[in-house]
N, C-alpha and C positions, 0 to 999 in steps of 0.2 A: 552685225553681219554674221550670218551663219556659214558653216563650212559645207555647203552642198557640193556633191560631186558634179563637176562640169566637164565637158569634153576637154581632154588633156592632149596637147600636141607637143611632143618633146623634140622640137625642131633643133634646139641647141642642147645636145646631150650633156655637155660639160665634161670636165676631166675625170670625175669619179666614175661616170657611166662608161667612159671610153676605156678606162684602165681597170677599175676595181670590179664593176658589175659583172663582166664575163667570168671573172675568177670566182665570184660569189655564186653565180649560176651553176658553176661546175660542181658545187657541193650539193648533191642530191638529185640532179638531173631534172629540175623543174624550171621552165623558162616562162617569163611573163607573156610570151606570144600565145600561150595556151589559155590565157585569161581573156574575158571580154574586155573591150577597149576601155570601158570606164574604170576597170579595176587595175589596169596595168601601172599607171603612174603611182597610185597609192601603194601597190605592192613593191615597187622600186624604192619608195621612201621607207617603207617598213624594213626592207632588206638592208638598207644603209643603217637604219637605227639598230637593227638586230646585231650588226657588227660592232657598233660603237658603244651602245649602252652597257654591254658587259664589262667595259672598263670601269664602270661605276658599280655594277651589280656584283662583280667578283669579290669586292671588299666585304660585302655583307652576305655572301653566300654562306649558308649554314655550316656546310662541311669545312670550307676554307677558314672561316673565322673561328670555328671550333678548334681546328688544328693550331691556328696561330695563337689563340689565347691559351690553349693547353701548354704550348711550349714557351711562349713569351712571358707568361705570368706564373710559371712553375717556381714555387718557393716564395712567391709574393703573399699568397694565402695558403692555408693548409690543403692537402691533396683532396680530401673529401669535399670540401667547399668548392674547390676548383672544378671537380667533376660535375657537381650539380650546376655550376655556372655554365660549363660546357653543355650540359643538358638544356639549359635555358636558351643558349645561343643556337644550338642545333634545332630547338623547337621553333625558333623565330620565323622560319620560312612558312611553315604550316600554321603556326599559331596566329600569325598576323592576319590570316584570312578571316579570323573571327570578327573583325571589324568590317567585313564586306558590306553588311547591310547599312552601316553608317555611310560608307562611300556611295552606295546606291542612292541613299536618301539625299546626301549632300549634292550629288551630281544630277539629281532629278530636275529636268528642265533647263540645265546649264550646258553651255557650249562644251562638248566633250573633249575636243582637242586642247582648248585652253586649260581645262581642268587637269588633263593629263600632264601638260607642260608644267603646271604649278607643282604637281607631285614630283616630277623629275628634278626640278630646281631645288626643292626641299631636300631631296636625297643627296644632291651634290653638297649642300651645306653640311649635312649630317656626316657624310664621309670625310669631309674636311676636318670635322671635330675628332674623328677617330685618329687621323694623322697626328693630331696635337696631344693625344692622351699620353700622360706619363706612365712609366712602368712602376706603378704603385697601386695600392688597394683602391684609392679614389679614382685613379686612372682606369683601373679595370672596370669599375662601375660606370664610368663615363662611356667606355666602349660598349658595355652592355646596353645602356640607355640609347646610345646613338644607333646601334645595330637594330634594336627593336623598333625604334621610330622609323628608320629607313625601310625596314620590312613592311611596316604598316603602309607607308607610301607606295611601295611596290605592289602590295596587295590591291590598293585602289587602282593602280594602273592596269593590272591584270583584269580586274572586275569590269572596268569600263571598256577596256579594249575588246572584250568579248562581244559587246554590243556593236562596236564598229566593224568587227569581222563579219557579223551576221548581216549588217547592212551592205557591205562592200563585196562579199564573196558568196557565190552560190553554194548550195549543199554539195554539188557534184565535185567541186574543187577545193572546198574549205579545208579538208584534212590535209591535202597535199600542200596548200599554201601554208597552213600552220606548221606542217612538217618541215618545209623548206626554211621558214623563219627560225624554227627551233634548231635546225641543223646548224645554221650560221651562228646562232647564239651560243649553243653548247660547245662547238668547236673553239670559238673565241674564248669562252670561259675555261675550257680545258687547257688551252695554251697559256692563258693568263695565270691559272693556278700553278702550273709547272714553273712558269717564270718567277712568280712570287715566292714559291717554295725554294727555288735555287738561290734567289737573291737573299732570302732571309737565312738560309743555311750559311751563306757567306758572311752576312752582317745582319743581325736581328733588327738594326735600326733602319734598314732599307725602306720599310713601309712609309717612313716620314717623307721620303722623296717620291716614291712610286705612287702613293695615293693622290697627291695633288696633280701629278701628271695624268693619272686616270680620270680625275674629275674634269680636267681640261679637255681631254679627248672625248669624253662622254657628251660634251656640248654639241658635237656633230650630230649625235643621235637625237638630242633635244630639238635641234634645228630641223632635222628631217621630220620629226613628228609635228612640228609647228606648221609644216606645209601640207599636212594630211587633209583630205577632203572626205566627207561622209555622204554616201548616197542617201537621199531623202532626209537630210539632216533637219531642214526646216519643219517638215511634217513630223519628224520624231520629237523635236522639242515642243511643237504645238500640242501634240497628243499627250506628252508628259505633263505639261502645264495644265491642260484641261482635265487630266485625271488625278490631279494632286490630292483630291479629297475622296477618290473612289476607294472601294474596298480592296481593289487589286493593286493600289499604289504601293510602292516600297515603304516599309515601315521598320522602325527600330524595335518594335514590339515582338518578342519571341513567339507570342501567340499567332502572329501572322505566318511564321515559319511552320508551326505545328499544324495550322489550318491547311496549309498547302500539302503537307505530307499526308494528312488524314484524307484529303480529297483526291490524292493520286497514290494509290497503294503500290502500284508498280514502281513508281519513283521512290517511294519510301523503302521498298525492298532493295532497290539499287543502292540507296544511301546506306542501308544497313550492311550490305555486302562490302561497300566501299569503306565503311568504318572499320570492319574487321581486317580487310586487306591493307588498308592504309595504316592502321595501328601497327601491324607487324613491320611494315616498311619504315615507318617513322621511328620506331623503337631501335632500329638498326643503326641509324646515323650516330647518335651519341656513343653507343657501344663501340662502334668502329673507331671513332676519334680517340676514345680512351684506350681501347685494346691495342691499336697500332703503336701507342706510346708505352703503355705499361706491360703488354704481353710480348710485343715484337721489337721494342726499343727503337722505333722509327722517329725521326725528327720532322722538320717542316716538309721537306720534299717528299719523303716516303709517305707521310700521313696524308698530304694533299693528293698525292697520286692515287692511293687506294680509295680514299673517300670521295674524291671529286674528279680528278683529271681522267683516270682510266674509264670510269663509267660514262663520263660525258663524251669521251673520244669514241666509244662504242655506239653511242646513240645514232649517229648518221648512218651506220650500217643497217640498222633495223627500221629507222623511221619510214623510208619509202615502202617497205613491205607492209608495215603496220598501217600506213596511210591508205594503201590500196584496199586492205581488208576493211578498214573502218568506213571508207567511202561506199562499200557495198552492203554492209550488214548493220543491223541495230547494235548499239553499243553493248547491250547485255550479251549478245552472241559473241561480240568481239572479246569481252572480258572472260568468257568461258575458256578461251584459248590463252589469252594474254596473261591472266593471273597466275597460271602455272609456271611461267618463266620466273616470276617473282618468288614463287615457292622454291624453285630450284636454286636461285641465288641465295636465299636465306639459309637453306640447308647446307650449301657449300661454305658459307661463312661460319656456320656452327662447326662443321667438320674441320675447318682450318684452325679454329681456336682450340678445339679439343686435341688435335694432333700437333698443334703449333707448327704448321706447315706454311711457309711464306708463299710458295708458288700457288698453293690452293687459295690463299687469300686474294691473290691477283686474279686467279681464274674466277672466283666468285664476283669480283668487281666487274669483270668482263660480262658475265651473264647478267648481272644487275643492270649494267649499261644497256644491254639489248632489251631488257624489260622496260627501262626508262624511256626508250624510244617510242614504245606504244603508250606508255603512261602519260607522256606529255601531250599526246594527241587526245586521248580519251578524257583526260582531266579537263582540258579546255573546251572540248566539243560534246562530250557525252550527254550533258543535260539537255542539249538541243533535240535529242531524239525522244524526249518526253514532253518538252515545253511547247504549249501553243505559242505562236509568234508574238502575241501581245503580252505574254507573261514570261518570256525567256529570261529577263533580268531577275525576276523573283526566284526562278529555278536556279540560276547561277548563284544568286545570293545565298540560298539554302545550302547549295553544294559547297561553296567555299567557306561558309560559316561553320558547317560541320567538319570541314577539313581543319579549321582553326581549333575546334574543340578537341579533336584527336591529336592535333599538333601540340596542344597544351598538355595533354595527359601522357602521350606516348613516351617522350624522353625521360620524364621523371619516374614513370613506372619502370622503364628499362634500367635506368641507373639505380633505382631503389632495389630492384631484383639483383642487379650485379653486385652492389655493395653488401646487401644482406647475405648473398650466397658466398661471397669472398670472406665475409666475417666468420662464416662457419668453417670454410676451407678455401684457400686461395685458388685451388683447382676447380672450384665449383662455379667460377664466374661464367663459364660457358652455358650455364642454365638460362641466363638471360637471352642468349642467342637461340636456345631451344624454344623459349616462349615466343620469340619473333616468328619462328617457323610455324608454330602451332596456329598463330593468328592468321598468317598468310594462307595456310591450308583451309582454315574455317571460311575465309572469304572466298577462296576459289570454289569450294563446295557450294557455298551460298549462291554464286553466280550460276552454277549448273542447275540448281533448283529453280532459280528465278527464270532461267531460259525456258523451262517447261511451262511456267505460269504465263510467260509472254505469248505462248501459243502461236497464232497465225501471224503475229507481228514481226516476222523474221526480216522483212525488208526495211528500208528506211522510211521514216515519216516524211511524207511529201510536204514541201514548204513552197509557198509562192514567192521565192526569193527573186527569180529572174524578172518578175514584174514589179520589183521594189516592194518588199514586205511592208505591212502596216507598221507605223511608228510604234516603238515600244519604249518602256523604261530601260535604263541601262542594266547591263549584266555585271 
């Protein structure tokens, strides 16, 4: 039995809707009453999941786990090795996307909600393993393996969820829905990050109790997703199965990705600019995790606050503004404005390290969080302004796979520059932050040039979503 959307009547709202839902709606000013009737019940379920799944996600968040490992395993292995392990962990969020095409292929023609639930349960098991890891070299590598595997599972969830969003929400409200869900998720993540930092500053063994509790609470989010319905799900699955051998079917062959980019030059240009901007941003994360410990002497709470909680707490302030802009213009035009906020954040981080100014470090985190608010929307939805409806999943697959490529490269390039510069002179470590800023500037300039090439396509691509779009492969 497939999960088609059917008329949903919430005659018995239940305790969570009576008490929790109004509170969640107050974050961001978007209420399900503004959605078509068929989308409201699904939106409520996603809202519930967006609150509870971070209890699981926080453990494998790249910034949080990087800070935890940098502090908890200090002295277990030598400092240089630990820094490169931090680079690997902070790379995990973006690098995991490199397996996107595998998830697209594996979920092709398969019930999307059940597939997602399987990934979520696998993450719970992996986070449980992290709680059991001893404070030793083998324990460190167990943490690394579990974090990477969990991020691979989350990448599959993100990739497939994009297809569900396209089926369930129209182009006119999609950015606001995404923004609302992101707001709930990031505020929960920010609070959990602060809580974990405070607990581990008090007792470094606190994670052995907190992680199992988080796993148990995340089951509420898994349950909420199990009740999801997908508009036109039967038609979607039928079309996927019928197209299994077509040239446009998802493939693990890199040639398919190259063929798509060659066939859509504007999208290829967008991916090039994203590579530059994303490279600069992804280089920052491991550098910050290392710098807050080695340059500023911060431990769990300070490190998590700068790298995770402060930026996440700022996102809800900017998400509604960015969502209104993205709902009105093509993503390339959106990026011509948005990318310069990332440039400003990167430049402020550089200045804070050069001058060794703590308040400037926090100011940079605030600006970065404002940029993240737009980034979370454009990253999830930007490819839809290029993709024909029946090929949206391939476009998403290319996008997230290339995110994985730069996620693999960026942290090691950053730490390599940092370690090399410090070997010459400890004061030269800031050169790595300057390299991040240069990459962000190059990406921002690229979007300006691409906007000229876009020409008359300043508005949105029209999509027949309201009439239930043709079934497509997963994104």
